[in-house]
ChimeraX commands (.cxc) that place a marker at each C-alpha (Angstrom):
marker #1 position 10.47,9.68,-12.06 radius 0.5
marker #1 position 11.95,6.20,-12.61 radius 0.5
marker #1 position 12.38,4.32,-9.36 radius 0.5
marker #1 position 10.00,6.61,-7.49 radius 0.5
marker #1 position 7.40,3.88,-7.11 radius 0.5
marker #1 position 9.77,1.08,-6.11 radius 0.5
marker #1 position 7.75,-0.16,-3.14 radius 0.5
marker #1 position 9.90,-3.26,-2.78 radius 0.5
marker #1 position 13.06,-1.44,-1.77 radius 0.5
marker #1 position 14.52,-3.74,0.91 radius 0.5
marker #1 position 16.34,-0.87,2.60 radius 0.5
marker #1 position 12.98,0.68,3.45 radius 0.5
marker #1 position 11.43,-2.43,5.02 radius 0.5
marker #1 position 12.04,-4.09,8.34 radius 0.5
marker #1 position 10.85,-7.60,9.14 radius 0.5
marker #1 position 10.70,-8.75,12.75 radius 0.5
marker #1 position 10.17,-12.40,13.71 radius 0.5
marker #1 position 8.64,-13.26,17.07 radius 0.5
marker #1 position 8.26,-16.64,18.71 radius 0.5
marker #1 position 5.39,-16.73,21.12 radius 0.5
marker #1 position 5.12,-18.75,24.31 radius 0.5
marker #1 position 2.51,-20.94,22.64 radius 0.5
marker #1 position 5.01,-22.11,19.99 radius 0.5
marker #1 position 3.45,-20.00,17.25 radius 0.5
marker #1 position 5.52,-17.62,15.15 radius 0.5
marker #1 position 4.57,-14.06,14.33 radius 0.5
marker #1 position 6.10,-12.09,11.48 radius 0.5
marker #1 position 5.82,-8.34,11.70 radius 0.5
marker #1 position 6.78,-6.22,8.70 radius 0.5
marker #1 position 7.17,-2.47,8.91 radius 0.5
marker #1 position 7.78,-0.20,5.97 radius 0.5
marker #1 position 8.89,3.40,5.67 radius 0.5
marker #1 position 6.21,4.71,3.30 radius 0.5
marker #1 position 7.45,8.29,3.06 radius 0.5
marker #1 position 8.60,7.81,-0.53 radius 0.5
marker #1 position 5.28,6.18,-1.48 radius 0.5
marker #1 position 3.28,9.08,-0.04 radius 0.5
marker #1 position 5.49,11.53,-1.96 radius 0.5
marker #1 position 4.98,9.53,-5.16 radius 0.5
marker #1 position 1.20,9.64,-4.66 radius 0.5
marker #1 position 1.34,13.44,-4.31 radius 0.5
marker #1 position 3.36,13.77,-7.52 radius 0.5
marker #1 position 1.09,11.42,-9.45 radius 0.5
marker #1 position -2.01,13.24,-8.16 radius 0.5
marker #1 position -0.81,16.37,-9.99 radius 0.5
marker #1 position -0.84,14.54,-13.34 radius 0.5
marker #1 position -4.08,14.65,-15.36 radius 0.5
marker #1 position -5.85,11.26,-15.37 radius 0.5
marker #1 position -5.88,9.29,-18.59 radius 0.5
marker #1 position -9.00,8.72,-20.66 radius 0.5
marker #1 position -8.91,4.93,-20.35 radius 0.5
marker #1 position -7.06,4.44,-17.08 radius 0.5
marker #1 position -7.17,6.30,-13.78 radius 0.5
marker #1 position -4.71,5.39,-11.04 radius 0.5
marker #1 position -6.60,5.46,-7.75 radius 0.5
marker #1 position -3.85,4.76,-5.22 radius 0.5
marker #1 position -0.30,3.64,-4.62 radius 0.5
marker #1 position -0.28,0.61,-2.34 radius 0.5
marker #1 position 2.59,-0.16,0.05 radius 0.5
marker #1 position 4.06,-3.66,-0.01 radius 0.5
marker #1 position 3.06,-4.21,3.61 radius 0.5
marker #1 position -0.60,-3.66,2.68 radius 0.5
marker #1 position -0.31,-6.10,-0.23 radius 0.5
marker #1 position 1.25,-8.65,2.15 radius 0.5
marker #1 position -1.55,-8.07,4.67 radius 0.5
marker #1 position -4.20,-8.57,1.98 radius 0.5
marker #1 position -2.63,-11.87,0.96 radius 0.5
marker #1 position -2.30,-13.13,4.52 radius 0.5
marker #1 position -5.84,-12.13,5.47 radius 0.5
marker #1 position -7.33,-13.49,2.25 radius 0.5
marker #1 position -8.74,-10.31,0.68 radius 0.5
marker #1 position -6.17,-9.75,-2.06 radius 0.5
marker #1 position -8.68,-10.63,-4.82 radius 0.5
marker #1 position -11.70,-8.99,-3.14 radius 0.5
marker #1 position -12.63,-5.81,-5.05 radius 0.5
marker #1 position -15.01,-4.66,-2.31 radius 0.5
marker #1 position -12.26,-4.85,0.34 radius 0.5
marker #1 position -9.87,-2.88,-1.89 radius 0.5
marker #1 position -12.53,-0.22,-2.42 radius 0.5
marker #1 position -13.05,-0.04,1.33 radius 0.5
marker #1 position -9.28,0.27,1.86 radius 0.5
marker #1 position -8.96,3.00,-0.77 radius 0.5
marker #1 position -11.97,4.97,0.52 radius 0.5
marker #1 position -10.86,4.76,4.16 radius 0.5
marker #1 position -9.74,8.24,5.29 radius 0.5
marker #1 position -6.82,6.62,7.15 radius 0.5
marker #1 position -5.33,5.70,3.74 radius 0.5
marker #1 position -5.89,9.08,2.07 radius 0.5
marker #1 position -2.14,9.76,1.81 radius 0.5
marker #1 position -1.82,6.84,-0.64 radius 0.5
marker #1 position -4.57,8.12,-2.92 radius 0.5
marker #1 position -3.66,9.52,-6.32 radius 0.5
marker #1 position -7.20,10.12,-7.57 radius 0.5
marker #1 position -9.30,11.73,-4.84 radius 0.5
marker #1 position -12.71,10.54,-6.09 radius 0.5
marker #1 position -14.63,7.69,-4.46 radius 0.5
marker #1 position -14.32,4.19,-5.81 radius 0.5
marker link #1:1,2 radius 0.2
marker link #1:2,3 radius 0.2
marker link #1:3,4 radius 0.2
marker link #1:4,5 radius 0.2
marker link #1:5,6 radius 0.2
marker link #1:6,7 radius 0.2
marker link #1:7,8 radius 0.2
marker link #1:8,9 radius 0.2
marker link #1:9,10 radius 0.2
marker link #1:10,11 radius 0.2
marker link #1:11,12 radius 0.2
marker link #1:12,13 radius 0.2
marker link #1:13,14 radius 0.2
marker link #1:14,15 radius 0.2
marker link #1:15,16 radius 0.2
marker link #1:16,17 radius 0.2
marker link #1:17,18 radius 0.2
marker link #1:18,19 radius 0.2
marker link #1:19,20 radius 0.2
marker link #1:20,21 radius 0.2
marker link #1:21,22 radius 0.2
marker link #1:22,23 radius 0.2
marker link #1:23,24 radius 0.2
marker link #1:24,25 radius 0.2
marker link #1:25,26 radius 0.2
marker link #1:26,27 radius 0.2
marker link #1:27,28 radius 0.2
marker link #1:28,29 radius 0.2
marker link #1:29,30 radius 0.2
marker link #1:30,31 radius 0.2
marker link #1:31,32 radius 0.2
marker link #1:32,33 radius 0.2
marker link #1:33,34 radius 0.2
marker link #1:34,35 radius 0.2
marker link #1:35,36 radius 0.2
marker link #1:36,37 radius 0.2
marker link #1:37,38 radius 0.2
marker link #1:38,39 radius 0.2
marker link #1:39,40 radius 0.2
marker link #1:40,41 radius 0.2
marker link #1:41,42 radius 0.2
marker link #1:42,43 radius 0.2
marker link #1:43,44 radius 0.2
marker link #1:44,45 radius 0.2
marker link #1:45,46 radius 0.2
marker link #1:46,47 radius 0.2
marker link #1:47,48 radius 0.2
marker link #1:48,49 radius 0.2
marker link #1:49,50 radius 0.2
marker link #1:50,51 radius 0.2
marker link #1:51,52 radius 0.2
marker link #1:52,53 radius 0.2
marker link #1:53,54 radius 0.2
marker link #1:54,55 radius 0.2
marker link #1:55,56 radius 0.2
marker link #1:56,57 radius 0.2
marker link #1:57,58 radius 0.2
marker link #1:58,59 radius 0.2
marker link #1:59,60 radius 0.2
marker link #1:60,61 radius 0.2
marker link #1:61,62 radius 0.2
marker link #1:62,63 radius 0.2
marker link #1:63,64 radius 0.2
marker link #1:64,65 radius 0.2
marker link #1:65,66 radius 0.2
marker link #1:66,67 radius 0.2
marker link #1:67,68 radius 0.2
marker link #1:68,69 radius 0.2
marker link #1:69,70 radius 0.2
marker link #1:70,71 radius 0.2
marker link #1:71,72 radius 0.2
marker link #1:72,73 radius 0.2
marker link #1:73,74 radius 0.2
marker link #1:74,75 radius 0.2
marker link #1:75,76 radius 0.2
marker link #1:76,77 radius 0.2
marker link #1:77,78 radius 0.2
marker link #1:78,79 radius 0.2
marker link #1:79,80 radius 0.2
marker link #1:80,81 radius 0.2
marker link #1:81,82 radius 0.2
marker link #1:82,83 radius 0.2
marker link #1:83,84 radius 0.2
marker link #1:84,85 radius 0.2
marker link #1:85,86 radius 0.2
marker link #1:86,87 radius 0.2
marker link #1:87,88 radius 0.2
marker link #1:88,89 radius 0.2
marker link #1:89,90 radius 0.2
marker link #1:90,91 radius 0.2
marker link #1:91,92 radius 0.2
marker link #1:92,93 radius 0.2
marker link #1:93,94 radius 0.2
marker link #1:94,95 radius 0.2
marker link #1:95,96 radius 0.2
marker link #1:96,97 radius 0.2
view
C-alpha cells in the first residue's frame, strides 16, 4: 500500500495561470483524484484503531484551497467539509464528525 496516498504526485496535478484584464492573476489547480478515492475505499475496509480513527483522505487541491481561503486551521470548517455529501468519496470513516 506504500505510495497509495501520495497526494502530491506532480503527474496527477495541473496548474493553470490566468492573467485577467484587470491586471490580477488567477491560479487554477486541478487534480486527478481517482487514486485518492480508491485509497479511501481501501482504507475504509480496515478496522478503525482504538486511539485514532482516520476520517478522510484530503486532496492537495483542497488543502491549497483551505490555505488560500483562510480556513486551514478552522476545525468547524473541516468538519463541514468532511460531512458534506459532495465529499463523501474522500471519507474513510462514514460516521459524522
